[in-house]
PDB file of N, CA, C and O in Angstrom:
ATOM      1  N   MET A   1     166.650 133.811 156.095  1.00  0.00           N
ATOM      2  CA  MET A   1     166.589 133.046 154.857  1.00  0.00           C
ATOM      3  C   MET A   1     165.378 132.124 154.888  1.00  0.00           C
ATOM      4  O   MET A   1     165.097 131.484 155.902  1.00  0.00           O
ATOM      5  N   LEU A   2     164.667 132.062 153.773  1.00  0.00           N
ATOM      6  CA  LEU A   2     163.496 131.206 153.699  1.00  0.00           C
ATOM      7  C   LEU A   2     163.900 129.788 153.343  1.00  0.00           C
ATOM      8  O   LEU A   2     164.794 129.572 152.525  1.00  0.00           O
ATOM      9  N   THR A   3     163.244 128.835 153.956  1.00  0.00           N
ATOM     10  CA  THR A   3     163.511 127.428 153.688  1.00  0.00           C
ATOM     11  C   THR A   3     162.309 126.846 152.973  1.00  0.00           C
ATOM     12  O   THR A   3     161.168 127.156 153.316  1.00  0.00           O
ATOM     13  N   THR A   4     162.556 126.008 151.986  1.00  0.00           N
ATOM     14  CA  THR A   4     161.477 125.389 151.221  1.00  0.00           C
ATOM     15  C   THR A   4     161.407 123.908 151.552  1.00  0.00           C
ATOM     16  O   THR A   4     162.424 123.214 151.565  1.00  0.00           O
ATOM     17  N   PHE A   5     160.202 123.434 151.817  1.00  0.00           N
ATOM     18  CA  PHE A   5     159.957 122.021 152.073  1.00  0.00           C
ATOM     19  C   PHE A   5     158.947 121.533 151.056  1.00  0.00           C
ATOM     20  O   PHE A   5     157.992 122.247 150.751  1.00  0.00           O
ATOM     21  N   ASP A   6     159.130 120.343 150.526  1.00  0.00           N
ATOM     22  CA  ASP A   6     158.182 119.761 149.583  1.00  0.00           C
ATOM     23  C   ASP A   6     157.092 119.032 150.342  1.00  0.00           C
ATOM     24  O   ASP A   6     157.354 118.333 151.320  1.00  0.00           O
ATOM     25  N   ALA A   7     155.863 119.208 149.874  1.00  0.00           N
ATOM     26  CA  ALA A   7     154.727 118.565 150.521  1.00  0.00           C
ATOM     27  C   ALA A   7     153.621 118.331 149.506  1.00  0.00           C
ATOM     28  O   ALA A   7     153.624 118.903 148.416  1.00  0.00           O
ATOM     29  N   VAL A   8     152.682 117.485 149.880  1.00  0.00           N
ATOM     30  CA  VAL A   8     151.494 117.233 149.080  1.00  0.00           C
ATOM     31  C   VAL A   8     150.301 117.672 149.912  1.00  0.00           C
ATOM     32  O   VAL A   8     150.176 117.298 151.078  1.00  0.00           O
ATOM     33  N   LEU A   9     149.426 118.467 149.309  1.00  0.00           N
ATOM     34  CA  LEU A   9     148.227 118.931 150.000  1.00  0.00           C
ATOM     35  C   LEU A   9     147.126 117.902 149.822  1.00  0.00           C
ATOM     36  O   LEU A   9     146.729 117.595 148.698  1.00  0.00           O
ATOM     37  N   LYS A  10     146.631 117.366 150.939  1.00  0.00           N
ATOM     38  CA  LYS A  10     145.520 116.407 150.923  1.00  0.00           C
ATOM     39  C   LYS A  10     144.409 116.997 151.772  1.00  0.00           C
ATOM     40  O   LYS A  10     144.499 117.037 152.999  1.00  0.00           O
ATOM     41  N   GLY A  11     143.362 117.453 151.104  1.00  0.00           N
ATOM     42  CA  GLY A  11     142.286 118.120 151.837  1.00  0.00           C
ATOM     43  C   GLY A  11     142.812 119.414 152.422  1.00  0.00           C
ATOM     44  O   GLY A  11     143.200 120.323 151.688  1.00  0.00           O
ATOM     45  N   ASN A  12     142.825 119.500 153.760  1.00  0.00           N
ATOM     46  CA  ASN A  12     143.348 120.701 154.405  1.00  0.00           C
ATOM     47  C   ASN A  12     144.634 120.413 155.176  1.00  0.00           C
ATOM     48  O   ASN A  12     144.991 121.168 156.080  1.00  0.00           O
ATOM     49  N   GLN A  13     145.328 119.337 154.832  1.00  0.00           N
ATOM     50  CA  GLN A  13     146.572 118.985 155.521  1.00  0.00           C
ATOM     51  C   GLN A  13     147.716 118.831 154.529  1.00  0.00           C
ATOM     52  O   GLN A  13     147.522 118.374 153.403  1.00  0.00           O
ATOM     53  N   LEU A  14     148.912 119.219 154.965  1.00  0.00           N
ATOM     54  CA  LEU A  14     150.107 119.031 154.163  1.00  0.00           C
ATOM     55  C   LEU A  14     150.809 117.755 154.611  1.00  0.00           C
ATOM     56  O   LEU A  14     150.985 117.519 155.806  1.00  0.00           O
ATOM     57  N   GLU A  15     151.209 116.938 153.645  1.00  0.00           N
ATOM     58  CA  GLU A  15     151.973 115.722 153.933  1.00  0.00           C
ATOM     59  C   GLU A  15     153.379 115.941 153.379  1.00  0.00           C
ATOM     60  O   GLU A  15     153.560 116.051 152.166  1.00  0.00           O
ATOM     61  N   TRP A  16     154.372 116.005 154.265  1.00  0.00           N
ATOM     62  CA  TRP A  16     155.742 116.278 153.860  1.00  0.00           C
ATOM     63  C   TRP A  16     156.290 115.110 153.052  1.00  0.00           C
ATOM     64  O   TRP A  16     156.095 113.952 153.420  1.00  0.00           O
ATOM     65  N   THR A  17     156.975 115.412 151.951  1.00  0.00           N
ATOM     66  CA  THR A  17     157.477 114.347 151.092  1.00  0.00           C
ATOM     67  C   THR A  17     158.950 114.047 151.324  1.00  0.00           C
ATOM     68  O   THR A  17     159.371 112.906 151.135  1.00  0.00           O
ATOM     69  N   ASN A  18     159.737 115.020 151.721  1.00  0.00           N
ATOM     70  CA  ASN A  18     161.160 114.805 151.951  1.00  0.00           C
ATOM     71  C   ASN A  18     161.512 115.274 153.355  1.00  0.00           C
ATOM     72  O   ASN A  18     161.170 114.623 154.342  1.00  0.00           O
ATOM     73  N   ASP A  19     162.191 116.397 153.434  1.00  0.00           N
ATOM     74  CA  ASP A  19     162.551 116.953 154.734  1.00  0.00           C
ATOM     75  C   ASP A  19     161.299 117.427 155.457  1.00  0.00           C
ATOM     76  O   ASP A  19     160.313 117.824 154.836  1.00  0.00           O
ATOM     77  N   VAL A  20     161.359 117.376 156.770  1.00  0.00           N
ATOM     78  CA  VAL A  20     160.240 117.802 157.605  1.00  0.00           C
ATOM     79  C   VAL A  20     160.707 118.957 158.467  1.00  0.00           C
ATOM     80  O   VAL A  20     161.815 118.911 159.003  1.00  0.00           O
ATOM     81  N   PRO A  21     159.881 120.008 158.618  1.00  0.00           N
ATOM     82  CA  PRO A  21     160.265 121.091 159.523  1.00  0.00           C
ATOM     83  C   PRO A  21     160.618 120.532 160.900  1.00  0.00           C
ATOM     84  O   PRO A  21     159.983 119.594 161.382  1.00  0.00           O
ATOM     85  N   LEU A  22     161.630 121.115 161.522  1.00  0.00           N
ATOM     86  CA  LEU A  22     162.222 120.537 162.726  1.00  0.00           C
ATOM     87  C   LEU A  22     161.380 120.623 163.985  1.00  0.00           C
ATOM     88  O   LEU A  22     161.520 119.777 164.868  1.00  0.00           O
ATOM     89  N   SER A  23     160.525 121.603 164.096  1.00  0.00           N
ATOM     90  CA  SER A  23     159.770 121.725 165.355  1.00  0.00           C
ATOM     91  C   SER A  23     158.273 121.623 165.097  1.00  0.00           C
ATOM     92  O   SER A  23     157.809 121.742 163.963  1.00  0.00           O
ATOM     93  N   ASP A  24     157.521 121.398 166.187  1.00  0.00           N
ATOM     94  CA  ASP A  24     156.067 121.309 166.081  1.00  0.00           C
ATOM     95  C   ASP A  24     155.392 122.649 166.348  1.00  0.00           C
ATOM     96  O   ASP A  24     154.164 122.742 166.337  1.00  0.00           O
ATOM     97  N   ARG A  25     156.185 123.678 166.587  1.00  0.00           N
ATOM     98  CA  ARG A  25     155.573 124.978 166.898  1.00  0.00           C
ATOM     99  C   ARG A  25     154.870 125.525 165.654  1.00  0.00           C
ATOM    100  O   ARG A  25     155.301 125.254 164.533  1.00  0.00           O
ATOM    101  N   PRO A  26     153.812 126.278 165.837  1.00  0.00           N
ATOM    102  CA  PRO A  26     153.091 126.850 164.692  1.00  0.00           C
ATOM    103  C   PRO A  26     153.992 127.778 163.885  1.00  0.00           C
ATOM    104  O   PRO A  26     154.769 128.544 164.455  1.00  0.00           O
ATOM    105  N   ARG A  27     153.890 127.711 162.579  1.00  0.00           N
ATOM    106  CA  ARG A  27     154.691 128.554 161.691  1.00  0.00           C
ATOM    107  C   ARG A  27     153.802 129.119 160.591  1.00  0.00           C
ATOM    108  O   ARG A  27     152.865 128.468 160.128  1.00  0.00           O
ATOM    109  N   ALA A  28     154.115 130.332 160.187  1.00  0.00           N
ATOM    110  CA  ALA A  28     153.427 130.923 159.042  1.00  0.00           C
ATOM    111  C   ALA A  28     154.041 130.324 157.778  1.00  0.00           C
ATOM    112  O   ALA A  28     155.263 130.219 157.671  1.00  0.00           O
ATOM    113  N   VAL A  29     153.213 129.936 156.835  1.00  0.00           N
ATOM    114  CA  VAL A  29     153.700 129.348 155.594  1.00  0.00           C
ATOM    115  C   VAL A  29     152.984 129.981 154.414  1.00  0.00           C
ATOM    116  O   VAL A  29     151.904 130.550 154.565  1.00  0.00           O
ATOM    117  N   ARG A  30     153.591 129.879 153.235  1.00  0.00           N
ATOM    118  CA  ARG A  30     152.958 130.241 151.977  1.00  0.00           C
ATOM    119  C   ARG A  30     152.999 128.999 151.104  1.00  0.00           C
ATOM    120  O   ARG A  30     154.045 128.364 150.971  1.00  0.00           O
ATOM    121  N   VAL A  31     151.891 128.658 150.522  1.00  0.00           N
ATOM    122  CA  VAL A  31     151.802 127.451 149.713  1.00  0.00           C
ATOM    123  C   VAL A  31     151.547 127.842 148.265  1.00  0.00           C
ATOM    124  O   VAL A  31     150.640 128.621 147.975  1.00  0.00           O
ATOM    125  N   THR A  32     152.351 127.298 147.360  1.00  0.00           N
ATOM    126  CA  THR A  32     152.161 127.501 145.930  1.00  0.00           C
ATOM    127  C   THR A  32     151.687 126.182 145.344  1.00  0.00           C
ATOM    128  O   THR A  32     152.349 125.153 145.481  1.00  0.00           O
ATOM    129  N   ILE A  33     150.539 126.225 144.693  1.00  0.00           N
ATOM    130  CA  ILE A  33     150.003 125.026 144.073  1.00  0.00           C
ATOM    131  C   ILE A  33     150.689 124.849 142.720  1.00  0.00           C
ATOM    132  O   ILE A  33     150.589 125.721 141.858  1.00  0.00           O
ATOM    133  N   LEU A  34     151.378 123.740 142.529  1.00  0.00           N
ATOM    134  CA  LEU A  34     152.049 123.441 141.271  1.00  0.00           C
ATOM    135  C   LEU A  34     151.097 122.663 140.382  1.00  0.00           C
ATOM    136  O   LEU A  34     150.416 121.747 140.843  1.00  0.00           O
ATOM    137  N   ASP A  35     151.049 123.023 139.117  1.00  0.00           N
ATOM    138  CA  ASP A  35     150.163 122.336 138.182  1.00  0.00           C
ATOM    139  C   ASP A  35     150.826 121.089 137.626  1.00  0.00           C
ATOM    140  O   ASP A  35     150.964 120.928 136.413  1.00  0.00           O
ATOM    141  N   ILE A  36     151.232 120.212 138.526  1.00  0.00           N
ATOM    142  CA  ILE A  36     151.857 118.950 138.141  1.00  0.00           C
ATOM    143  C   ILE A  36     150.946 117.825 138.619  1.00  0.00           C
ATOM    144  O   ILE A  36     150.583 117.758 139.793  1.00  0.00           O
ATOM    145  N   ASP A  37     150.591 116.957 137.703  1.00  0.00           N
ATOM    146  CA  ASP A  37     149.760 115.815 138.061  1.00  0.00           C
ATOM    147  C   ASP A  37     150.592 114.863 138.903  1.00  0.00           C
ATOM    148  O   ASP A  37     151.552 114.276 138.402  1.00  0.00           O
ATOM    149  N   SER A  38     150.243 114.699 140.173  1.00  0.00           N
ATOM    150  CA  SER A  38     151.042 113.864 141.067  1.00  0.00           C
ATOM    151  C   SER A  38     151.005 112.389 140.680  1.00  0.00           C
ATOM    152  O   SER A  38     151.835 111.609 141.147  1.00  0.00           O
ATOM    153  N   THR A  39     150.057 111.999 139.836  1.00  0.00           N
ATOM    154  CA  THR A  39     150.000 110.601 139.409  1.00  0.00           C
ATOM    155  C   THR A  39     150.942 110.348 138.239  1.00  0.00           C
ATOM    156  O   THR A  39     151.239 109.199 137.912  1.00  0.00           O
ATOM    157  N   GLU A  40     151.416 111.435 137.603  1.00  0.00           N
ATOM    158  CA  GLU A  40     152.326 111.277 136.469  1.00  0.00           C
ATOM    159  C   GLU A  40     153.682 110.791 136.971  1.00  0.00           C
ATOM    160  O   GLU A  40     154.231 111.332 137.930  1.00  0.00           O
ATOM    161  N   ASP A  41     154.203 109.786 136.326  1.00  0.00           N
ATOM    162  CA  ASP A  41     155.504 109.243 136.686  1.00  0.00           C
ATOM    163  C   ASP A  41     156.591 110.228 136.252  1.00  0.00           C
ATOM    164  O   ASP A  41     156.595 110.689 135.111  1.00  0.00           O
ATOM    165  N   VAL A  42     157.497 110.544 137.153  1.00  0.00           N
ATOM    166  CA  VAL A  42     158.551 111.511 136.874  1.00  0.00           C
ATOM    167  C   VAL A  42     159.398 111.064 135.691  1.00  0.00           C
ATOM    168  O   VAL A  42     159.799 111.899 134.880  1.00  0.00           O
ATOM    169  N   SER A  43     159.676 109.788 135.573  1.00  0.00           N
ATOM    170  CA  SER A  43     160.504 109.303 134.471  1.00  0.00           C
ATOM    171  C   SER A  43     159.819 109.500 133.123  1.00  0.00           C
ATOM    172  O   SER A  43     160.500 109.666 132.110  1.00  0.00           O
ATOM    173  N   SER A  44     158.499 109.486 133.088  1.00  0.00           N
ATOM    174  CA  SER A  44     157.800 109.672 131.812  1.00  0.00           C
ATOM    175  C   SER A  44     157.938 111.101 131.313  1.00  0.00           C
ATOM    176  O   SER A  44     157.820 111.342 130.112  1.00  0.00           O
ATOM    177  N   ARG A  45     158.188 112.061 132.209  1.00  0.00           N
ATOM    178  CA  ARG A  45     158.390 113.443 131.779  1.00  0.00           C
ATOM    179  C   ARG A  45     159.638 113.541 130.914  1.00  0.00           C
ATOM    180  O   ARG A  45     159.640 114.247 129.906  1.00  0.00           O
ATOM    181  N   GLY A  46     160.690 112.844 131.297  1.00  0.00           N
ATOM    182  CA  GLY A  46     161.920 112.853 130.509  1.00  0.00           C
ATOM    183  C   GLY A  46     161.698 112.252 129.134  1.00  0.00           C
ATOM    184  O   GLY A  46     162.216 112.753 128.136  1.00  0.00           O
ATOM    185  N   GLU A  47     160.927 111.177 129.087  1.00  0.00           N
ATOM    186  CA  GLU A  47     160.620 110.547 127.812  1.00  0.00           C
ATOM    187  C   GLU A  47     159.825 111.489 126.913  1.00  0.00           C
ATOM    188  O   GLU A  47     160.080 111.571 125.712  1.00  0.00           O
ATOM    189  N   LYS A  48     158.860 112.199 127.498  1.00  0.00           N
ATOM    190  CA  LYS A  48     158.054 113.148 126.724  1.00  0.00           C
ATOM    191  C   LYS A  48     158.925 114.283 126.204  1.00  0.00           C
ATOM    192  O   LYS A  48     158.752 114.732 125.071  1.00  0.00           O
ATOM    193  N   MET A  49     159.854 114.745 127.023  1.00  0.00           N
ATOM    194  CA  MET A  49     160.747 115.813 126.595  1.00  0.00           C
ATOM    195  C   MET A  49     161.631 115.332 125.445  1.00  0.00           C
ATOM    196  O   MET A  49     161.837 116.064 124.477  1.00  0.00           O
ATOM    197  N   ALA A  50     162.152 114.115 125.545  1.00  0.00           N
ATOM    198  CA  ALA A  50     162.993 113.561 124.490  1.00  0.00           C
ATOM    199  C   ALA A  50     162.209 113.436 123.187  1.00  0.00           C
ATOM    200  O   ALA A  50     162.738 113.723 122.113  1.00  0.00           O
ATOM    201  N   GLU A  51     160.952 113.009 123.277  1.00  0.00           N
ATOM    202  CA  GLU A  51     160.104 112.903 122.082  1.00  0.00           C
ATOM    203  C   GLU A  51     159.889 114.274 121.445  1.00  0.00           C
ATOM    204  O   GLU A  51     159.950 114.411 120.223  1.00  0.00           O
ATOM    205  N   ALA A  52     159.638 115.282 122.270  1.00  0.00           N
ATOM    206  CA  ALA A  52     159.420 116.635 121.757  1.00  0.00           C
ATOM    207  C   ALA A  52     160.675 117.167 121.083  1.00  0.00           C
ATOM    208  O   ALA A  52     160.594 117.793 120.026  1.00  0.00           O
ATOM    209  N   LEU A  53     161.829 116.926 121.682  1.00  0.00           N
ATOM    210  CA  LEU A  53     163.085 117.381 121.083  1.00  0.00           C
ATOM    211  C   LEU A  53     163.382 116.641 119.782  1.00  0.00           C
ATOM    212  O   LEU A  53     163.920 117.229 118.844  1.00  0.00           O
ATOM    213  N   GLU A  54     163.041 115.376 119.719  1.00  0.00           N
ATOM    214  CA  GLU A  54     163.231 114.602 118.496  1.00  0.00           C
ATOM    215  C   GLU A  54     162.350 115.147 117.371  1.00  0.00           C
ATOM    216  O   GLU A  54     162.795 115.265 116.229  1.00  0.00           O
ATOM    217  N   LYS A  55     161.096 115.477 117.702  1.00  0.00           N
ATOM    218  CA  LYS A  55     160.195 116.050 116.698  1.00  0.00           C
ATOM    219  C   LYS A  55     160.731 117.398 116.206  1.00  0.00           C
ATOM    220  O   LYS A  55     160.659 117.703 115.016  1.00  0.00           O
ATOM    221  N   LEU A  56     161.264 118.193 117.124  1.00  0.00           N
ATOM    222  CA  LEU A  56     161.839 119.484 116.752  1.00  0.00           C
ATOM    223  C   LEU A  56     163.032 119.285 115.823  1.00  0.00           C
ATOM    224  O   LEU A  56     163.182 120.010 114.839  1.00  0.00           O
ATOM    225  N   ALA A  57     163.876 118.308 116.131  1.00  0.00           N
ATOM    226  CA  ALA A  57     165.039 118.028 115.280  1.00  0.00           C
ATOM    227  C   ALA A  57     164.595 117.565 113.897  1.00  0.00           C
ATOM    228  O   ALA A  57     165.187 117.965 112.895  1.00  0.00           O
ATOM    229  N   GLN A  58     163.566 116.731 113.829  1.00  0.00           N
ATOM    230  CA  GLN A  58     163.084 116.228 112.547  1.00  0.00           C
ATOM    231  C   GLN A  58     162.428 117.319 111.714  1.00  0.00           C
ATOM    232  O   GLN A  58     162.440 117.254 110.485  1.00  0.00           O
ATOM    233  N   SER A  59     161.856 118.319 112.374  1.00  0.00           N
ATOM    234  CA  SER A  59     161.193 119.401 111.643  1.00  0.00           C
ATOM    235  C   SER A  59     162.185 120.354 110.996  1.00  0.00           C
ATOM    236  O   SER A  59     161.823 121.150 110.130  1.00  0.00           O
ATOM    237  N   LYS A  60     163.453 120.267 111.428  1.00  0.00           N
ATOM    238  CA  LYS A  60     164.524 121.126 110.896  1.00  0.00           C
ATOM    239  C   LYS A  60     164.148 122.601 111.012  1.00  0.00           C
ATOM    240  O   LYS A  60     164.432 123.398 110.117  1.00  0.00           O
ATOM    241  N   ALA A  61     163.514 122.947 112.111  1.00  0.00           N
ATOM    242  CA  ALA A  61     163.061 124.319 112.338  1.00  0.00           C
ATOM    243  C   ALA A  61     164.209 125.318 112.368  1.00  0.00           C
ATOM    244  O   ALA A  61     164.023 126.476 111.993  1.00  0.00           O
ATOM    245  N   TYR A  62     165.368 124.906 112.796  1.00  0.00           N
ATOM    246  CA  TYR A  62     166.506 125.805 112.905  1.00  0.00           C
ATOM    247  C   TYR A  62     167.619 125.444 111.920  1.00  0.00           C
ATOM    248  O   TYR A  62     168.783 125.766 112.157  1.00  0.00           O
ATOM    249  N   SER A  63     167.272 124.784 110.832  1.00  0.00           N
ATOM    250  CA  SER A  63     168.295 124.336 109.886  1.00  0.00           C
ATOM    251  C   SER A  63     168.983 125.493 109.175  1.00  0.00           C
ATOM    252  O   SER A  63     170.107 125.342 108.696  1.00  0.00           O
ATOM    253  N   ASP A  64     168.319 126.656 109.099  1.00  0.00           N
ATOM    254  CA  ASP A  64     168.919 127.794 108.422  1.00  0.00           C
ATOM    255  C   ASP A  64     169.802 128.645 109.340  1.00  0.00           C
ATOM    256  O   ASP A  64     170.364 129.647 108.897  1.00  0.00           O
ATOM    257  N   VAL A  65     169.928 128.262 110.604  1.00  0.00           N
ATOM    258  CA  VAL A  65     170.735 129.012 111.564  1.00  0.00           C
ATOM    259  C   VAL A  65     172.156 128.466 111.572  1.00  0.00           C
ATOM    260  O   VAL A  65     172.373 127.272 111.776  1.00  0.00           O
ATOM    261  N   GLU A  66     173.115 129.348 111.347  1.00  0.00           N
ATOM    262  CA  GLU A  66     174.538 128.982 111.426  1.00  0.00           C
ATOM    263  C   GLU A  66     174.970 129.242 112.870  1.00  0.00           C
ATOM    264  O   GLU A  66     175.020 130.400 113.284  1.00  0.00           O
ATOM    265  N   PRO A  67     175.281 128.210 113.643  1.00  0.00           N
ATOM    266  CA  PRO A  67     175.541 128.366 115.080  1.00  0.00           C
ATOM    267  C   PRO A  67     176.615 129.400 115.432  1.00  0.00           C
ATOM    268  O   PRO A  67     176.425 130.195 116.352  1.00  0.00           O
ATOM    269  N   MET A  68     177.726 129.397 114.719  1.00  0.00           N
ATOM    270  CA  MET A  68     178.804 130.330 115.064  1.00  0.00           C
ATOM    271  C   MET A  68     178.413 131.768 114.757  1.00  0.00           C
ATOM    272  O   MET A  68     178.747 132.674 115.521  1.00  0.00           O
ATOM    273  N   THR A  69     177.717 131.988 113.660  1.00  0.00           N
ATOM    274  CA  THR A  69     177.254 133.335 113.318  1.00  0.00           C
ATOM    275  C   THR A  69     176.247 133.815 114.345  1.00  0.00           C
ATOM    276  O   THR A  69     176.311 134.956 114.803  1.00  0.00           O
ATOM    277  N   TRP A  70     175.313 132.938 114.706  1.00  0.00           N
ATOM    278  CA  TRP A  70     174.299 133.278 115.713  1.00  0.00           C
ATOM    279  C   TRP A  70     174.965 133.650 117.030  1.00  0.00           C
ATOM    280  O   TRP A  70     174.579 134.630 117.667  1.00  0.00           O
ATOM    281  N   GLN A  71     175.959 132.878 117.438  1.00  0.00           N
ATOM    282  CA  GLN A  71     176.642 133.141 118.703  1.00  0.00           C
ATOM    283  C   GLN A  71     177.364 134.489 118.664  1.00  0.00           C
ATOM    284  O   GLN A  71     177.308 135.244 119.635  1.00  0.00           O
ATOM    285  N   ARG A  72     178.045 134.804 117.550  1.00  0.00           N
ATOM    286  CA  ARG A  72     178.735 136.096 117.424  1.00  0.00           C
ATOM    287  C   ARG A  72     177.743 137.252 117.504  1.00  0.00           C
ATOM    288  O   ARG A  72     177.995 138.251 118.178  1.00  0.00           O
ATOM    289  N   GLU A  73     176.619 137.110 116.815  1.00  0.00           N
ATOM    290  CA  GLU A  73     175.599 138.161 116.834  1.00  0.00           C
ATOM    291  C   GLU A  73     175.028 138.334 118.232  1.00  0.00           C
ATOM    292  O   GLU A  73     174.795 139.459 118.674  1.00  0.00           O
ATOM    293  N   LEU A  74     174.804 137.246 118.917  1.00  0.00           N
ATOM    294  CA  LEU A  74     174.256 137.301 120.271  1.00  0.00           C
ATOM    295  C   LEU A  74     175.218 138.013 121.210  1.00  0.00           C
ATOM    296  O   LEU A  74     174.795 138.831 122.027  1.00  0.00           O
ATOM    297  N   ARG A  75     176.488 137.713 121.104  1.00  0.00           N
ATOM    298  CA  ARG A  75     177.487 138.340 121.967  1.00  0.00           C
ATOM    299  C   ARG A  75     177.621 139.824 121.693  1.00  0.00           C
ATOM    300  O   ARG A  75     177.947 140.584 122.604  1.00  0.00           O
ATOM    301  N   GLN A  76     177.379 140.263 120.463  1.00  0.00           N
ATOM    302  CA  GLN A  76     177.464 141.680 120.146  1.00  0.00           C
ATOM    303  C   GLN A  76     176.304 142.450 120.753  1.00  0.00           C
ATOM    304  O   GLN A  76     176.438 143.645 121.016  1.00  0.00           O
ATOM    305  N   ASP A  77     175.170 141.800 120.983  1.00  0.00           N
ATOM    306  CA  ASP A  77     173.988 142.483 121.492  1.00  0.00           C
ATOM    307  C   ASP A  77     174.103 142.873 122.956  1.00  0.00           C
ATOM    308  O   ASP A  77     173.463 143.836 123.378  1.00  0.00           O
ATOM    309  N   ARG A  78     174.879 142.176 123.725  1.00  0.00           N
ATOM    310  CA  ARG A  78     174.949 142.480 125.159  1.00  0.00           C
ATOM    311  C   ARG A  78     176.263 143.163 125.490  1.00  0.00           C
ATOM    312  O   ARG A  78     177.307 142.862 124.911  1.00  0.00           O
ATOM    313  N   SER A  79     176.186 144.086 126.434  1.00  0.00           N
ATOM    314  CA  SER A  79     177.408 144.749 126.863  1.00  0.00           C
ATOM    315  C   SER A  79     178.061 143.935 127.960  1.00  0.00           C
ATOM    316  O   SER A  79     177.380 143.348 128.802  1.00  0.00           O
ATOM    317  N   LEU A  80     179.373 143.902 127.947  1.00  0.00           N
ATOM    318  CA  LEU A  80     180.105 143.159 128.955  1.00  0.00           C
ATOM    319  C   LEU A  80     180.323 144.031 130.180  1.00  0.00           C
ATOM    320  O   LEU A  80     180.585 145.226 130.038  1.00  0.00           O
ATOM    321  N   PRO A  81     180.222 143.467 131.381  1.00  0.00           N
ATOM    322  CA  PRO A  81     180.369 144.258 132.600  1.00  0.00           C
ATOM    323  C   PRO A  81     181.750 144.925 132.677  1.00  0.00           C
ATOM    324  O   PRO A  81     182.767 144.309 132.359  1.00  0.00           O
ATOM    325  N   GLN A  82     181.765 146.161 133.094  1.00  0.00           N
ATOM    326  CA  GLN A  82     182.977 146.949 133.335  1.00  0.00           C
ATOM    327  C   GLN A  82     183.832 147.117 132.071  1.00  0.00           C
ATOM    328  O   GLN A  82     185.049 147.276 132.165  1.00  0.00           O
ATOM    329  N   ARG A  83     183.208 147.082 130.908  1.00  0.00           N
ATOM    330  CA  ARG A  83     183.923 147.316 129.648  1.00  0.00           C
ATOM    331  C   ARG A  83     183.162 148.357 128.852  1.00  0.00           C
ATOM    332  O   ARG A  83     181.931 148.364 128.847  1.00  0.00           O
ATOM    333  N   ASN A  84     183.869 149.214 128.198  1.00  0.00           N
ATOM    334  CA  ASN A  84     183.236 150.252 127.383  1.00  0.00           C
ATOM    335  C   ASN A  84     183.501 150.041 125.922  1.00  0.00           C
ATOM    336  O   ASN A  84     183.040 150.824 125.091  1.00  0.00           O
TER     337      ASN A  84
END
């Protein structure tokens, strides 16, 4: 099983942010660069999301959708496991 550790890449070194690998022995790793600005405050992301959702609600983009009808139609599109 693969284990994931969070780190910040500074130059050519990784700085662990939470858990640290348990041993000092060399290990093969794969690093994925996330396009997240590390200077951005995590709490501000929630505020931005709330603002975006508020704008979507004000635009009434989905005002013509009847929720129960949409749900029934959606359920008809997929087959249920082990049912014919």
